[in-house]
C-alpha positions as a Python dict, from the first residue, in 0.01 Angstrom:
ca = {
    (1, 'X'): (0, 0, 0),
    (2, 'X'): (323, 147, -65),
    (3, 'X'): (155, 296, -410),
    (4, 'X'): (-167, 428, -218),
    (5, 'X'): (105, 571, 48),
    (6, 'X'): (304, 776, -164),
    (7, 'X'): (-4, 885, -373),
    (8, 'X'): (-151, 1056, -34),
    (9, 'X'): (165, 1219, 34),
    (10, 'X'): (208, 1402, -303),
    (11, 'X'): (-161, 1478, -226),
    (12, 'X'): (-105, 1641, 43),
    (13, 'X'): (186, 1850, -114),
    (14, 'X'): (26, 1928, -388),
    (15, 'X'): (-269, 2091, -197),
    (16, 'X'): (-56, 2271, 45),
    (17, 'X'): (138, 2398, -200),
    (18, 'X'): (-152, 2555, -395),
    (19, 'X'): (-156, 2942, -335),
    (20, 'X'): (-525, 2913, -389),
    (21, 'X'): (-538, 2733, -90),
    (22, 'X'): (-368, 3021, 133),
    (23, 'X'): (-567, 3189, 374),
    (24, 'X'): (-659, 3553, 219),
    (25, 'X'): (-557, 3862, 504),
    (26, 'X'): (-883, 3970, 665),
    (27, 'X'): (-1047, 4261, 515),
    (28, 'X'): (-947, 4607, 602),
    (29, 'X'): (-1160, 4845, 833),
    (30, 'X'): (-1191, 5180, 691),
    (31, 'X'): (-936, 5320, 918),
    (32, 'X'): (-669, 5097, 858),
    (33, 'X'): (-685, 5175, 442),
    (34, 'X'): (-634, 5528, 480),
    (35, 'X'): (-388, 5530, 722),
    (36, 'X'): (-187, 5265, 476),
    (37, 'X'): (-289, 5509, 174),
    (38, 'X'): (-145, 5796, 372),
    (39, 'X'): (177, 5647, 399),
    (40, 'X'): (237, 5708, 0),
    (41, 'X'): (179, 6105, 35),
    (42, 'X'): (442, 6272, -190),
    (43, 'X'): (516, 5961, -425),
    (44, 'X'): (583, 6108, -734),
    (45, 'X'): (301, 6068, -1027),
    (46, 'X'): (445, 5835, -1328),
    (47, 'X'): (215, 5749, -1580),
    (48, 'X'): (107, 5413, -1579),
    (49, 'X'): (282, 5373, -1263),
    (50, 'X'): (153, 5093, -1012),
    (51, 'X'): (448, 5097, -721),
    (52, 'X'): (558, 5334, -500),
    (53, 'X'): (841, 5428, -719),
    (54, 'X'): (582, 5616, -894),
    (55, 'X'): (211, 5592, -902),
    (56, 'X'): (-96, 5706, -1172),
    (57, 'X'): (-422, 5723, -1012),
    (58, 'X'): (-588, 5398, -1070),
    (59, 'X'): (-233, 5227, -1013),
    (60, 'X'): (-240, 5378, -708),
    (61, 'X'): (-578, 5251, -554),
    (62, 'X'): (-508, 4907, -674),
    (63, 'X'): (-189, 4910, -482),
    (64, 'X'): (-349, 5007, -147),
    (65, 'X'): (-634, 4783, -183),
    (66, 'X'): (-397, 4468, -266),
    (67, 'X'): (-181, 4524, 45),
    (68, 'X'): (-559, 4417, 205),
    (69, 'X'): (-565, 4151, -62),
    (70, 'X'): (-873, 4318, -200),
    (71, 'X'): (-828, 4297, -602),
    (72, 'X'): (-985, 4577, -801),
    (73, 'X'): (-959, 4652, -1199),
    (74, 'X'): (-678, 4821, -1318),
    (75, 'X'): (-853, 5167, -1490),
    (76, 'X'): (-1025, 5451, -1288),
    (77, 'X'): (-1282, 5352, -1498),
    (78, 'X'): (-1341, 4986, -1497),
    (79, 'X'): (-1298, 5078, -1097),
    (80, 'X'): (-1640, 5277, -1103),
    (81, 'X'): (-1819, 4987, -1198),
    (82, 'X'): (-1756, 4757, -918),
    (83, 'X'): (-1903, 4812, -535),
    (84, 'X'): (-2196, 4982, -428),
    (85, 'X'): (-2279, 5354, -547),
    (86, 'X'): (-2233, 5561, -232),
    (87, 'X'): (-2403, 5901, -223),
    (88, 'X'): (-2153, 6228, -196),
    (89, 'X'): (-2336, 6269, 152),
    (90, 'X'): (-2287, 5954, 330),
    (91, 'X'): (-1916, 5908, 211),
    (92, 'X'): (-1712, 5716, 435),
    (93, 'X'): (-1345, 5659, 498),
    (94, 'X'): (-1201, 5406, 265),
    (95, 'X'): (-1497, 5469, 5),
    (96, 'X'): (-1344, 5514, -351),
    (97, 'X'): (-1420, 5860, -511),
    (98, 'X'): (-1437, 5948, -869),
    (99, 'X'): (-1383, 6234, -1166),
    (100, 'X'): (-1451, 6343, -1501),
    (101, 'X'): (-1305, 6522, -1766),
    (102, 'X'): (-986, 6559, -1630),
    (103, 'X'): (-784, 6483, -1933),
    (104, 'X'): (-1052, 6338, -2126),
    (105, 'X'): (-1413, 6252, -2127),
    (106, 'X'): (-1574, 5989, -1880),
    (107, 'X'): (-1441, 5883, -1567),
    (108, 'X'): (-1058, 5963, -1587),
    (109, 'X'): (-911, 5993, -1191),
    (110, 'X'): (-990, 5818, -894),
    (111, 'X'): (-922, 5878, -522),
    (112, 'X'): (-978, 5715, -149),
    (113, 'X'): (-1223, 5938, 62),
    (114, 'X'): (-1042, 5995, 395),
    (115, 'X'): (-1276, 6174, 603),
    (116, 'X'): (-1424, 6560, 638),
    (117, 'X'): (-1442, 6642, 294),
    (118, 'X'): (-1079, 6491, 196),
    (119, 'X'): (-975, 6213, -34),
    (120, 'X'): (-635, 6131, -156),
    (121, 'X'): (-511, 6040, -464),
    (122, 'X'): (-216, 5994, -724),
    (123, 'X'): (-190, 6349, -931),
    (124, 'X'): (64, 6509, -1201),
    (125, 'X'): (170, 6657, -821),
    (126, 'X'): (233, 6325, -652),
    (127, 'X'): (37, 6138, -389),
    (128, 'X'): (-171, 6441, -207),
    (129, 'X'): (-490, 6520, -26),
    (130, 'X'): (-730, 6776, -181),
    (131, 'X'): (-1096, 6868, -98),
    (132, 'X'): (-1415, 6742, -267),
    (133, 'X'): (-1633, 7025, -195),
    (134, 'X'): (-1399, 7295, -178),
    (135, 'X'): (-1094, 7245, -429),
    (136, 'X'): (-1158, 7455, -748),
    (137, 'X'): (-1030, 7196, -974),
    (138, 'X'): (-1157, 6842, -856),
    (139, 'X'): (-1505, 6980, -653),
    (140, 'X'): (-1673, 7044, -1018),
    (141, 'X'): (-1545, 6746, -1173),
    (142, 'X'): (-1669, 6494, -894),
    (143, 'X'): (-1877, 6236, -1043),
    (144, 'X'): (-1987, 5977, -814),
    (145, 'X'): (-1831, 5697, -502),
    (146, 'X'): (-1837, 5332, -511),
    (147, 'X'): (-1788, 5153, -158),
    (148, 'X'): (-1665, 4785, -145),
    (149, 'X'): (-1797, 4513, 49),
    (150, 'X'): (-1470, 4399, 169),
    (151, 'X'): (-1436, 4668, 380),
    (152, 'X'): (-1558, 4618, 682),
    (153, 'X'): (-1862, 4884, 760),
    (154, 'X'): (-1717, 5013, 1067),
    (155, 'X'): (-1733, 5348, 1212),
    (156, 'X'): (-1341, 5486, 1278),
    (157, 'X'): (-1245, 5474, 1639),
    (158, 'X'): (-1245, 5834, 1772),
    (159, 'X'): (-1063, 5856, 2152),
    (160, 'X'): (-1105, 6202, 2214),
    (161, 'X'): (-1408, 6460, 2101),
    (162, 'X'): (-1311, 6764, 1881),
    (163, 'X'): (-1211, 7096, 2108),
    (164, 'X'): (-1362, 7428, 2019),
    (165, 'X'): (-1159, 7646, 1748),
    (166, 'X'): (-820, 7776, 1874),
    (167, 'X'): (-811, 7421, 2088),
    (168, 'X'): (-576, 7154, 2027),
    (169, 'X'): (-511, 6836, 2253),
    (170, 'X'): (-114, 6888, 2146),
    (171, 'X'): (-92, 7232, 2247),
    (172, 'X'): (-119, 7251, 2621),
    (173, 'X'): (-195, 7569, 2803),
    (174, 'X'): (184, 7619, 2917),
    (175, 'X'): (302, 7561, 2491),
    (176, 'X'): (525, 7872, 2405),
    (177, 'X'): (323, 7952, 2098),
    (178, 'X'): (-24, 7871, 2247),
    (179, 'X'): (-122, 8227, 2239),
    (180, 'X'): (-6, 8246, 1859),
    (181, 'X'): (-140, 7940, 1733),
    (182, 'X'): (-467, 7973, 1911),
    (183, 'X'): (-514, 8340, 1756),
    (184, 'X'): (-407, 8214, 1367),
    (185, 'X'): (-643, 7911, 1385),
    (186, 'X'): (-945, 8083, 1538),
    (187, 'X'): (-874, 8367, 1225),
    (188, 'X'): (-878, 8088, 981),
    (189, 'X'): (-538, 8131, 884),
    (190, 'X'): (-358, 7813, 1010),
    (191, 'X'): (-555, 7477, 1052),
    (192, 'X'): (-490, 7146, 1240),
    (193, 'X'): (-555, 6806, 1213),
    (194, 'X'): (-853, 6579, 1207),
    (195, 'X'): (-960, 6537, 1627),
    (196, 'X'): (-777, 6878, 1705),
    (197, 'X'): (-433, 6794, 1679),
    (198, 'X'): (-228, 7092, 1574),
    (199, 'X'): (77, 6876, 1548),
    (200, 'X'): (337, 7187, 1611),
    (201, 'X'): (679, 6992, 1620),
    (202, 'X'): (607, 6915, 1255),
    (203, 'X'): (799, 7059, 1010),
    (204, 'X'): (619, 7316, 716),
    (205, 'X'): (594, 7221, 366),
    (206, 'X'): (662, 7513, 86),
    (207, 'X'): (284, 7474, 9),
    (208, 'X'): (186, 7488, 355),
    (209, 'X'): (387, 7840, 431),
    (210, 'X'): (238, 8006, 82),
    (211, 'X'): (-89, 7918, 163),
    (212, 'X'): (-81, 8034, 542),
    (213, 'X'): (73, 8397, 403),
    (214, 'X'): (-176, 8421, 140),
    (215, 'X'): (-476, 8387, 429),
    (216, 'X'): (-267, 8641, 622),
    (217, 'X'): (-304, 8873, 390),
    (218, 'X'): (-582, 8799, 208),
    (219, 'X'): (-459, 8739, -117),
    (220, 'X'): (-737, 8601, -358),
    (221, 'X'): (-630, 8250, -499),
    (222, 'X'): (-525, 8251, -845),
    (223, 'X'): (-632, 7952, -1060),
    (224, 'X'): (-395, 7759, -1314),
    (225, 'X'): (-82, 7633, -1276),
    (226, 'X'): (252, 7901, -1251),
    (227, 'X'): (509, 7617, -1171),
    (228, 'X'): (565, 7231, -1359),
    (229, 'X'): (512, 7094, -1024),
    (230, 'X'): (233, 7278, -864),
    (231, 'X'): (-49, 7148, -1138),
    (232, 'X'): (-382, 7342, -1120),
    (233, 'X'): (-553, 7069, -923),
    (234, 'X'): (-289, 7067, -618),
    (235, 'X'): (-469, 7169, -320),
    (236, 'X'): (-273, 7497, -272),
    (237, 'X'): (-222, 7563, -612),
    (238, 'X'): (-409, 7907, -600),
    (239, 'X'): (-260, 8061, -286),
    (240, 'X'): (95, 7953, -470),
    (241, 'X'): (-3, 8136, -727),
    (242, 'X'): (-148, 8427, -563),
    (243, 'X'): (194, 8466, -341),
    (244, 'X'): (411, 8447, -683),
    (245, 'X'): (155, 8682, -860),
    (246, 'X'): (248, 8903, -581),
    (247, 'X'): (614, 8900, -541),
    (248, 'X'): (663, 8713, -236),
    (249, 'X'): (810, 8413, -297),
    (250, 'X'): (957, 8274, -632),
    (251, 'X'): (1045, 7864, -680),
    (252, 'X'): (1354, 7687, -581),
    (253, 'X'): (1442, 7630, -964),
    (254, 'X'): (1334, 7763, -1278),
    (255, 'X'): (978, 7702, -1351),
    (256, 'X'): (943, 7433, -1015),
    (257, 'X'): (806, 7553, -654),
    (258, 'X'): (867, 7236, -467),
    (259, 'X'): (571, 7240, -245),
    (260, 'X'): (656, 6939, -73),
    (261, 'X'): (979, 7037, 69),
    (262, 'X'): (1068, 7166, 408),
    (263, 'X'): (1080, 7509, 385),
    (264, 'X'): (1399, 7686, 536),
    (265, 'X'): (1453, 7927, 814),
    (266, 'X'): (1596, 8140, 511),
    (267, 'X'): (1299, 8078, 301),
    (268, 'X'): (1090, 8204, 586),
    (269, 'X'): (1257, 8512, 634),
    (270, 'X'): (1268, 8629, 295),
    (271, 'X'): (868, 8526, 206),
    (272, 'X'): (802, 8745, 571),
    (273, 'X'): (1066, 9026, 398),
    (274, 'X'): (866, 9057, 106),
    (275, 'X'): (510, 8980, 233),
    (276, 'X'): (530, 9265, 492),
    (277, 'X'): (740, 9499, 339),
    (278, 'X'): (1023, 9467, 605),
    (279, 'X'): (1274, 9698, 574),
    (280, 'X'): (1600, 9539, 538),
    (281, 'X'): (1834, 9642, 827),
    (282, 'X'): (2097, 9548, 1047),
    (283, 'X'): (2012, 9297, 1337),
    (284, 'X'): (2120, 9370, 1661),
    (285, 'X'): (2266, 9000, 1673),
    (286, 'X'): (2535, 8916, 1449),
    (287, 'X'): (2527, 8526, 1362),
    (288, 'X'): (2834, 8371, 1278),
    (289, 'X'): (2641, 8151, 1015),
    (290, 'X'): (2447, 8416, 819),
    (291, 'X'): (2735, 8606, 701),
    (292, 'X'): (2753, 8597, 316),
    (293, 'X'): (2438, 8409, 295),
    (294, 'X'): (2192, 8444, 32),
    (295, 'X'): (1923, 8531, 279),
    (296, 'X'): (2140, 8767, 515),
    (297, 'X'): (1960, 9090, 448),
    (298, 'X'): (1608, 8935, 502),
    (299, 'X'): (1722, 8745, 839),
    (300, 'X'): (1891, 9088, 962),
    (301, 'X'): (1546, 9228, 878),
    (302, 'X'): (1328, 8960, 1061),
    (303, 'X'): (1523, 8976, 1390),
    (304, 'X'): (1577, 9324, 1361),
    (305, 'X'): (1193, 9337, 1391),
    (306, 'X'): (1168, 9080, 1668),
    (307, 'X'): (941, 8823, 1460),
    (308, 'X'): (1248, 8577, 1443),
    (309, 'X'): (1527, 8502, 1721),
    (310, 'X'): (1846, 8308, 1666),
    (311, 'X'): (1976, 8026, 1863),
    (312, 'X'): (2144, 8058, 2228),
    (313, 'X'): (2484, 7946, 2044),
    (314, 'X'): (2515, 8282, 1847),
    (315, 'X'): (2367, 8087, 1511),
    (316, 'X'): (2042, 8166, 1289),
    (317, 'X'): (2077, 7841, 1168),
    (318, 'X'): (1933, 7959, 797),
    (319, 'X'): (1928, 7622, 602),
    (320, 'X'): (1760, 7427, 928),
    (321, 'X'): (1377, 7349, 926),
    (322, 'X'): (1133, 7533, 1099),
    (323, 'X'): (798, 7395, 1273),
    (324, 'X'): (465, 7444, 1262),
    (325, 'X'): (456, 7621, 1585),
    (326, 'X'): (768, 7825, 1523),
    (327, 'X'): (609, 7962, 1172),
    (328, 'X'): (275, 8008, 1357),
    (329, 'X'): (475, 8225, 1558),
    (330, 'X'): (700, 8430, 1303),
    (331, 'X'): (391, 8489, 1119),
    (332, 'X'): (160, 8584, 1401),
    (333, 'X'): (433, 8827, 1519),
    (334, 'X'): (420, 8960, 1124),
    (335, 'X'): (48, 9034, 1154),
    (336, 'X'): (60, 9225, 1485),
    (337, 'X'): (339, 9481, 1347),
}
């Protein structure tokens, strides 16, 4: 009897310790998957990388899907063989999208569709979002898509309908920059986010700033790669190359643009001065934190032209970051000059 009891105890312990008896997490909804995938935006690229310290394209997909206990093969070519084929016109959030002929023939790149024609993937410029249809590098290389049964086929919940162009749920009628934001967005110079959100308090990246200026000046995108950290496939490469060619902006260091870095108020002053040929002049306001700063003359120009202002404490805060609302106001004022 004692032997039988001991046998039963050991059996229970072995079964409970067996990892294959553990309950797997429930499959992800498309929105859960893409929301998690976007958390890694800006993560650097690393060939063979499979962790947040550095991803390659297939390693990134594998890491994201694995978070939801969905196992997929290691390489993009192998990933293209699983799931069910999906036509481009029927793409849904969470679908895997594939590209050919990037660095080799055949399937050589993979990403995750996030909606509105966009997909997210690990590129040489880091984890970024690009458009399947309009990106000059990715659009012609698009090959196909696959959908996994483990992704629950439910519609992404949308609590609010899209608003007319130029209107945003988070930019109220009384917002200090509502007019500037509306005019730039209806002109196609600046865009918002899904479901009519503008996120006016968000910081502006150098890539976004360059793109907005290129659109404002109606510059023709220039193909190729002018900076080591802005590959030809980067979503803003054409506009960054265009403003550089026009002599409007340079990199932060030799050969590097730092596209994901937040642009500073000093950098914006220099950019606006170059873009709109503002004459260097002495501002009527003397900022106590600008004297001797590398962008002093540009700051004086934009403030004298009333494109930007300082703060009540007598500072300009040249090294502070600008919000999307502030940048929209600066650019709009410059266009109106």
